[in-house]
N, C-alpha and C positions, 0 to 999 in steps of 0.2 A: 133254194138249193136242195136237191134230193140227196139221200144217203149215198147212192152210187156215185154221184158227182163229187160229193165231199170226200169219199174214199179215194177216188181218182186224184183229186187235188192234193190230198195229204200224201199219197204215194209220190207224186211229182215233187212236192215240197221236200220230202225226206231225201229223195234222190239228189235234188239240187244242193241241199245242205251238205251232203256227203260226196258230192261230185261223182255220182254214179249214173250210168246210163240205165235205162229200163232193161236192156239186155243183160247187163251185169247183175242187176237186181234179180233177174230170173235165175241166173247161174248160182248166185250165193244163197238163194231162197229155195231152190229146187222146184220152182214153179215152171210149168211149160210156158214157153215164150208166147204161144198163141193165147193162153189164158190172160196173161198180163196185157198183151197188145189189144185184145178185145175190150178189156176194161178201160185202158187208157184212151182208146179210140172212141169209146162210147157205144160200141156195138153190143156190149153187155154191161148193163148198169146194176147187175146183181152179183155180189161177191159173198162168198161164205166166210164165216169166222175162221174156219180152218185155213183158208187161203191167206187171210190177214195175219194169222198166227205164224204161218210160214214166212211171210214177208218180215214180220217182227223178228223172228229167229235169225233170218239172214242179216238183218240190220243190227242185231244185238240189242233190241229194245223190247220192252214189255207191251202187252196189249194196252195197258193203261197209258203208257207213253204215246202210243200210236193215236189214241183217241183224245189225248190231252192237247187239244188244239182249238183255237177260236173257230176253225172251219166247222166243227161239230156243234158249236153253240148257236149257229144261225140256221139250222135246218128247218125246212118247212114241215108243217103237219102233213104226214103221208096219207092219213085217213081223214076224209072230210065228210 
């Protein structure tokens, strides 16, 4: 699993836990809908820490909480 896919999966996991749609997450995070839709759809596998921070702020969690997930423990080596 790549970092981009892991971030996507974590966002979807957090939305499901909070019964939020991706569109609602955009609204509460102040992220353009196109940005999050491109990430979720896989058209963009690169996300900035700034965008993740906005998501965390919208969800009321820290960056540490965002990355504290088994999803990030099974990442592949990106440079081979």
